[in-house]
Each structure stands twice: as C-alpha cells, then as structure tokens.
C-alpha positions in Angstrom: 88.6 120.1 62.8 86.7 122.3 65.2 84.6 121.3 68.2 82.2 122.9 70.6 84.1 124.2 73.6 83.1 122.7 77.0 83.7 126.0 78.8 80.6 128.1 79.4 80.6 130.8 76.7 79.3 133.4 79.2 82.0 132.8 81.8 83.1 136.1 83.2 86.6 137.5 83.5 87.4 138.2 87.1 88.3 141.5 88.7 92.0 142.1 89.0 92.0 141.2 92.7 89.5 138.4 92.5 92.0 135.5 92.6 94.3 137.4 95.1 91.5 137.1 97.6 91.1 133.4 96.8 94.6 131.9 97.1 95.7 128.9 99.2 99.0 128.5 100.8 101.3 126.6 98.4 104.2 124.2 99.0 102.8 123.0 102.4 102.7 119.2 102.0 105.1 116.5 100.7 104.0 113.0 99.8 104.3 111.7 103.4 102.0 114.4 104.7 99.6 113.7 101.8 99.6 110.0 102.7 98.9 110.9 106.3 96.0 113.1 105.0 94.6 110.2 103.1 94.8 107.8 106.0 93.3 110.4 108.4 90.3 110.9 106.1 89.5 107.3 106.6 90.9 106.1 109.9 87.6 106.7 111.8 86.1 104.0 109.6 88.2 101.4 111.3 87.0 102.5 114.7 83.2 102.7 114.1 80.6 102.6 111.4 81.7 99.6 109.3 80.3 97.2 111.9 76.7 98.1 111.0 77.4 96.1 107.8 77.4 93.0 110.0 73.7 93.6 110.5 73.2 93.8 106.7 75.3 90.8 105.5 76.8 89.1 108.5 80.5 88.5 108.6 80.6 86.7 105.3 78.6 89.3 103.5 80.6 92.1 104.8 83.9 90.3 104.2 83.1 89.6 100.6 81.8 93.2 100.1 85.1 94.5 101.7 87.2 92.5 99.3 85.3 93.8 96.3 85.3 97.4 97.6 89.0 97.2 98.4 89.7 96.2 94.8 87.5 99.0 93.6 89.3 101.6 95.7 92.7 100.4 94.6 91.6 100.6 90.9 90.0 104.0 91.5 93.0 105.4 93.3 95.3 104.4 90.5 93.0 106.2 88.1 92.9 109.3 90.3 96.7 109.2 90.7 97.0 109.7 86.9 94.3 112.5 86.8 95.8 114.4 89.8 99.3 114.3 88.2 97.9 115.8 85.0 95.6 118.4 86.7 96.8 119.4 90.2 94.1 121.7 91.5 92.0 122.1 94.7 88.9 120.9 93.0 90.1 117.2 92.8 87.5 115.1 91.2 85.4 118.1 90.1 88.5 119.4 88.2 88.9 116.1 86.4 85.3 115.8 85.5 85.1 119.4 84.4 87.7 118.8 81.7 86.3 115.5 80.6 82.6 116.0 80.9 82.1 119.8 80.7 80.6 122.2 83.2 77.5 120.0 83.9 79.6 116.9 84.5 82.1 118.9 86.6 79.5 120.5 88.8 77.7 117.2 89.2 80.9 115.5 90.4 81.7 118.4 92.7 78.2 118.3 94.2 78.4 114.6 94.8 81.7 115.0 96.6 80.4 117.9 98.6 77.4 115.8 99.8 79.9 113.1 100.8 82.2 115.5 102.7 79.5 117.6 104.3 77.7 114.6 105.7 80.6 112.3 106.7 81.7 114.5 109.6 78.2 114.5 110.9 78.2 110.7 111.0 81.7 110.7 112.6 80.5 113.3 115.2 77.8 110.8 116.4 80.5 108.1 116.8 82.7 110.6 118.7 79.8 111.1 121.0 79.5 107.4 121.7 83.2 107.1 122.6 83.0 110.2 124.8 80.0 108.9 126.6 81.5 105.5 127.1 84.5 107.1 128.8 82.3 109.3 131.0 84.3 112.4 130.1 83.2 115.7 131.7 80.0 113.9 132.8 78.6 114.3 129.3 75.6 112.1 128.6 74.0 114.2 125.8 75.7 114.0 122.4 74.8 117.4 121.1 77.4 119.1 123.3 80.1 116.9 121.9 79.0 117.6 118.3 79.1 121.3 118.9 82.5 121.2 120.6 84.2 119.2 117.9 82.8 121.3 115.1 83.8 124.6 116.8 87.3 123.5 117.9 88.4 121.9 114.7 86.9 124.4 112.3 88.8 127.0 114.3 92.1 125.2 113.9 91.6 125.0 110.2 90.8 128.7 110.0 94.2 129.3 111.7 96.0 127.9 108.6 96.6 124.8 106.5 100.2 124.1 107.5 99.3 124.0 111.2 96.2 121.9 110.4 97.9 119.2 108.4 100.7 118.8 110.9 98.2 118.4 113.8 96.3 115.9 111.7 99.4 113.9 110.9 100.2 113.5 114.6 96.6 112.5 115.5 96.6 110.0 112.7 99.8 108.4 113.8 98.3 107.9 117.3 95.2 106.4 115.8 97.3 103.8 113.9 99.1 102.9 117.1 95.7 102.4 118.7 94.8 99.8 116.1 98.0 97.9 116.8 97.3 97.9 120.5 93.8 96.7 119.8 95.2 93.9 117.6 97.6 92.6 120.2 95.0 92.8 123.0 92.3 91.0 120.9 94.4 88.1 119.7 94.0 86.2 123.0 90.2 86.3 122.9 89.7 85.6 119.2 87.4 82.8 118.2 86.4 81.7 114.7 83.0 80.8 116.0 82.3 84.4 116.9 82.6 85.4 113.2 79.4 83.5 112.3 77.2 83.7 115.4 74.4 85.6 113.7 71.4 83.3 113.2 70.7 82.6 109.5 67.4 84.1 108.1 65.2 82.5 105.4 66.7 84.7 102.7 68.0 83.1 99.5 71.4 81.6 100.0 71.3 82.1 103.8 73.9 80.2 105.9 76.0 80.7 109.0 78.5 82.5 106.8 75.9 84.5 104.9 73.1 84.9 107.5 71.2 87.4 105.3 71.8 85.5 102.0 73.3 86.7 98.8 71.5 90.0 98.8 73.2 90.7 102.2 76.5 91.0 100.3 75.2 93.9 98.2 73.5 95.6 101.2 76.8 95.4 103.1 78.7 97.4 100.4 78.0 100.9 101.8 79.5 99.8 105.1 82.5 98.2 103.4 83.0 101.6 101.7 83.3 103.2 105.1 86.6 101.4 105.5 88.0 103.6 102.7 85.6 106.5 102.2 87.3 109.9 101.5 90.8 108.6 100.6 90.0 110.0 97.2 90.2 113.4 98.8 94.0 113.5 98.7 94.0 115.4 95.3 92.1 118.2 97.0 95.4 119.2 98.6 97.2 119.5 95.2 97.4 123.3 95.2 99.0 123.2 98.6 101.4 120.4 97.9 105.1 120.4 97.0 105.6 119.1 93.4 101.9 117.9 93.2 102.4 116.0 89.9 104.8 113.7 91.8 103.7 113.8 95.4 99.9 113.5 95.1 100.0 110.1 93.3 102.6 108.8 95.8 100.6 110.0 98.7 97.3 108.5 97.7 98.8 105.2 96.7 100.6 104.9 100.0 97.4 105.8 101.9 95.3 103.1 100.3 98.0 100.5 100.9 97.9 101.2 104.6 94.1 101.3 104.7 93.7 97.9 103.1 95.8 96.3 105.9 93.9 98.1 108.7 90.6 97.1 107.1 91.6 93.4 107.3 92.9 93.7 110.8 89.8 95.3 112.2 87.2 93.3 110.3 88.6 89.9 111.5 89.7 90.8 115.0 86.7 92.9 116.2 84.2 90.4 114.9 86.2 87.4 116.0 86.7 88.8 119.5 83.4 90.5 120.2 81.1 88.4 118.1 79.2 89.4 115.0 75.9 89.5 116.8 77.1 91.8 119.5 79.1 94.1 117.2 76.5 94.8 114.6 74.9 97.7 116.4 77.8 99.0 118.5 78.7 102.6 118.5 82.3 101.8 119.7 83.0 98.2 118.5 86.7 98.0 119.3 86.1 99.0 122.9 83.2 96.7 123.4 85.0 93.8 121.8 87.8 94.1 124.4 85.4 94.4 127.3 86.6 95.9 130.6 90.2 96.4 131.4 93.3 98.6 130.7 93.5 97.7 127.0 89.9 98.6 126.5 90.3 102.0 128.2 93.5 102.8 126.2 91.8 101.8 122.9 88.8 103.9 123.9 90.9 107.0 124.3 93.0 106.4 121.1 89.8 105.5 119.2 88.6 108.9 120.1 91.8 110.2 118.5 91.1 108.2 115.4 87.6 109.6 115.0 88.9 113.1 115.5 91.6 112.6 112.9 89.0 111.8 110.2 86.6 114.4 111.4 89.4 117.0 111.4 90.7 116.1 107.9 87.3 115.8 106.2 86.6 119.3 107.3 89.7 120.2 105.3 88.3 118.2 102.3 84.9 119.8 102.3 86.3 123.3 102.6 88.6 122.7 99.6 85.9 121.3 97.5 83.5 124.1 98.3 86.4 126.6 97.8 87.0 125.3 94.3 83.4 125.3 93.2 82.9 128.8 94.6 86.1 130.2 93.1 85.0 129.0 89.7 81.5 130.6 90.1 79.5 127.4 90.4 78.4 128.3 94.0 78.3 131.8 95.6 81.7 133.4 95.2 81.8 134.8 98.7 82.4 131.2 100.0 85.9 131.1 98.4 87.4 134.2 100.0 90.5 133.3 102.0 91.7 135.0 105.2 95.2 136.3 106.0 96.3 132.8 106.8 95.1 131.7 103.3 92.2 129.6 104.7 88.8 129.7 103.1 86.8 130.8 106.2 83.2 130.6 104.9 83.9 127.4 103.1 84.9 125.9 106.5 82.0 127.4 108.4 78.9 126.9 106.2 79.2 123.1 105.7 80.1 122.9 109.4 76.7 124.4 110.3 74.9 122.0 108.0 76.8 119.0 109.4 76.2 120.0 113.0 72.4 120.2 112.3 72.5 116.8 110.7 74.5 115.3 113.6 71.7 116.2 116.0 69.7 113.3 114.5 72.1 111.0 116.2 71.6 108.5 113.4 75.1 107.5 112.6 74.2 104.6 110.3 71.7 106.8 108.3 74.3 109.6 107.9 76.9 107.1 106.9 74.7 105.8 104.1 74.0 109.3 102.9 77.7 110.1 102.7 78.3 106.8 100.8 75.7 107.8 98.3 77.5 111.0 97.5 80.9 109.2 97.4 79.8 106.4 95.1 78.1 108.8 92.7 81.3 110.8 92.5 83.3 107.7 91.9 81.1 106.8 88.9 81.7 110.3 87.4 85.4 110.3 88.1 86.0 106.9 86.5 84.0 108.0 83.5 86.2 111.1 83.4 89.4 109.0 83.3 88.0 106.8 80.5 86.8 109.8 78.5 90.2 111.6 78.8 92.2 108.5 77.9 90.1 108.1 74.7 89.6 111.7 73.8 93.0 113.2 74.9 95.6 110.4 74.5 98.4 112.9 74.2 97.6 114.8 77.4 100.6 115.1 79.7 100.4 112.2 82.3 103.4 112.2 84.7 101.8 109.1 86.2 99.9 106.6 84.2 97.3 104.1 85.6 98.5 100.5 85.3 95.9 98.7 83.1 94.5 102.0 81.8 90.7 102.1 81.2 90.4 98.4 82.1 91.4 99.3 85.6 89.1 102.3 85.9 86.3 100.4 84.0 86.3 97.8 86.8 86.1 100.6 89.4 83.2 102.2 87.5 81.1 99.0 87.5 81.5 98.5 91.2 80.8 102.1 91.9 77.5 101.9 90.1 76.5 98.9 92.2 77.5 100.8 95.3 75.1 103.7 94.4 72.3 101.2 94.1 73.2 99.5 97.4 72.6 102.8 99.3 68.9 102.4 98.3 68.8 98.9 99.6 70.1 100.0 103.0 67.9 103.1 103.5 65.8 104.2 100.6 64.5 107.4 102.4 68.0 108.6 103.1 69.2 107.9 99.5 66.1 109.6 98.0 66.8 112.6 100.2 70.3 112.8 98.8 68.9 112.6 95.3 66.6 115.6 96.1 69.5 117.7 97.4 71.6 116.8 94.4 68.8 117.8 92.1 68.5 121.1 93.9 72.2 121.9 93.4 71.9 121.0 89.7 68.8 123.2 89.3 70.8 126.1 90.9 73.5 125.6 88.3 71.1 125.3 85.4 69.0 128.4 86.2 71.7 130.6 87.7 75.4 129.9 88.1 76.3 128.4 84.7 76.1 131.9 83.3 78.4 133.3 85.9 81.5 131.0 85.8 85.0 132.5 86.3 87.3 131.8 83.4 90.6 132.4 85.3 90.1 129.9 88.1 92.5 127.0 87.9 89.7 124.4 87.1 88.2 126.5 84.2 91.7 127.1 82.8 92.4 123.4 82.6 89.2 123.0 80.5 89.9 126.1 78.4 93.4 124.8 77.5 91.8 121.5 76.5 89.3 123.3 74.3 92.0 125.4 72.6 94.1 122.3 71.9 91.2 120.4 70.5 90.2 123.4 68.3 93.7 123.8 66.9 93.9 120.1 66.1 
C-alpha cells in the first residue's frame, strides 16, 4: 500500500557545510541536569504570577484549577516522555507533530511553542523588576533598566556555551528551591485558614466564600494555574545535547514534574493562608509580601529573585532551541540557526530576546502571562494529538519509554488543554486575539514562502522522511 508522504516534496538538499554550521554541543546533560532544567523553566511561577488567579477565581477556584492542571501536566509529560524517547531532537514538540501531522502541523506546533517561550521571559522580567524594586537595589525605580540588564546578561551567558549555561542554571535553581523551603518554615507561624477565603463573594453563579467568583472563576483561573507548570514541556528541547537522550530525557521530565507538583501545593496554600487571598491577588512579589517585614522576608526576596532569574535564564535556552530547530529545517529564515564556535545559536538567542524586551516595556505581567499561556496551551493540544495519531498510525514505532495508559492518558490532557486555550480568552480577550493574529502571520509566511524551502537533512525532517519511507514500504 502506498501513501502520500508528509514531507514537503520541494524540500531542498543542503549544501555540504550547511549542517556543520548548525550543530549543537552533544553529550552535555544527564537526567539530573535535565530535571534541573525542567524545574528551572517553571520555578519563577512559584514566586510570582500564579497569584493573579486569586483575582479570577478566589482561592477555591484557583485551587480546583491547579488540581486539574497538575493532572493535565502529569498526563502530558508522560506522553512527551514517550515521544522524546522515540524522537530525540532539538525541536521537541515541533519534531513530534512534524512526524504525526505533517509540515503544517509541525510548524503550527513550533510556532505555538515559540510564542510561549518568546513571551514568557517578558512576563518574568516584569516580576524580576518588582523584586528588584522592593529590595531597593542600585536605587532602581524604573523597571526598563532591569529588563534590559537581565536580557543582555543572560543572553550573553548562553552565547558563551550550553554546558556553562546549564550548570549555572542548575545552581540557581537549587538556590530557588531552598528559598521555597525557607518561605515555608517562616510562613507556618502566621498561617490562617480564614485568610484563604477573605475575598468577598460576588453575585456570580455559584459564588461563595470558597468560590467568590462562582463556577466560571474556576475556568478563568486556569491560565494562572498553568503558570505553576508552564514550560516544563521544554525538557525535550535539550535532547540533542543530552547524554543517552532516549533514556535521560524521559527521566528528567518526569522528575521535574514530580518536584513541581509539590512546590505548587506548598506555595498556593502557604502564601494565600499567610498573606490573605485579597491582599495577594494583585501582588508582584507575593511570597515577600505574605511574610511582611523581617529577616525571613528579606532572605526570601533575594532568593525569589534567584528563582525568577532561573526561569528567565532557562526559557531563553528553550526559545533559542525551538527557533534553532525551525530555522535549521527551513521553516524560518536559515540564518537564525547558525551556531558560533561554542556551538550556541547566536541569532536564535538574540532575535526573540529583542522581541521579549520590547514586550516587557509594557510592564503588564498578567497580560504577558496570559499570552504565553495561549501559546503553551495551543501547543499542548497539538502535541497530545500527535501522540494519539502516532499510537494509532505507527504502533510499531520504537518507543524506549511507553506512556502508562496510552492514548487515554494523553486524551485526558488533550481535553483539558482545549479548555485552557478557551480560558485565555476569558481572562484577556484582546491579548488572546493578538496571539491569534501573530500565529496566523507565521502560518501565512509558511504557506506562501517557506514550505517550498524546507531542508531534508535536518534531524526533524529526517524523522518524518523515515516514517514516510516505512509507510510506503508497508
């Protein structure tokens, strides 16, 4: 039986030195470093951003949303562990969708991920600014100087080389986790159950002290619950730079989500129960404000800054690898994937950094968070569809790790991800529509220009070509 290949028929063979100029440093990370990478992507979400969900759903709405979203992420991570063990490439979710859904589906997934990773650092930069201003560091009172400094410094470190970058990130992440433990011990003495429900109920359907904004508040809180875990799915982006990626990438991502579920529960209960839901719902540095004045507050403020930096630092890594993969395969301008002498993709680090810095100047952390969640949730939908399609269409594909529960597990994640996409429109329809317009612009670029200029020999296109050949032979 024959079938229509999913590879673009006009994909061009590369020049002999094309891939030599676009190689990453291999064998850099074992499973522990990958787990640290996954945690560092997300750890800033514990320090700031999630608390805006209290304003959407109150403690009850955010807590219910967090339980549902935690379950979605666990299911999704188990699905991605299987996919990454089968197709270890720097494209991550784009690589998986490329094989399952063809060039259009692959590029759509890669674009959604790129929107997520380009905007998330901008949101984090605004939170870093809040922490710096609360400490009075260097007399800074205007956030743009902080935004510029963190982008310039940490992009520069990444340009120096991935081995150095991942090790620096691991140390910062460890410090950030210690900060959460310090906060937890300091907050226990002031915890009050009454603080959890001190937002006055509205007249919304189902409103109560536990759900002050009613049932719809649960749905509206979903994007902020996602902030507790957003970007952990980026671990497979390090596959080409990992030792034994088929084994270590699944171990790393599963270890990361296990830790993040525990930190989510700790922060949600103790911050809200110590500082009060009403006071925390608009705070730029909720852990610090929950503790008030004192030594513990100051220590957590400094360490919280480290936590925000850890995520900012590692998501820069993530966006550069996603852009590198799309560029190397010809979906985006090929100049963006050229690597330097340290095997770092220089332009793939700089260009999204400029975009993120410009967006950070809005100072609207909650808006930027919602935009990043839109991209993330859309990519989750496409990645879970990819897992299901590959299970059905390619049951014999090599899978060193297999998802427990199979397509039932990823089907559950798919349903919740669809609801999450819709929730971003409930929170900020203008921001969500703006993301749709950007997404459509990328797809138009692909449809009118780059789909005829794909590069066959890139790792992601090779995975798809192998699948096409096997299907044709069968």
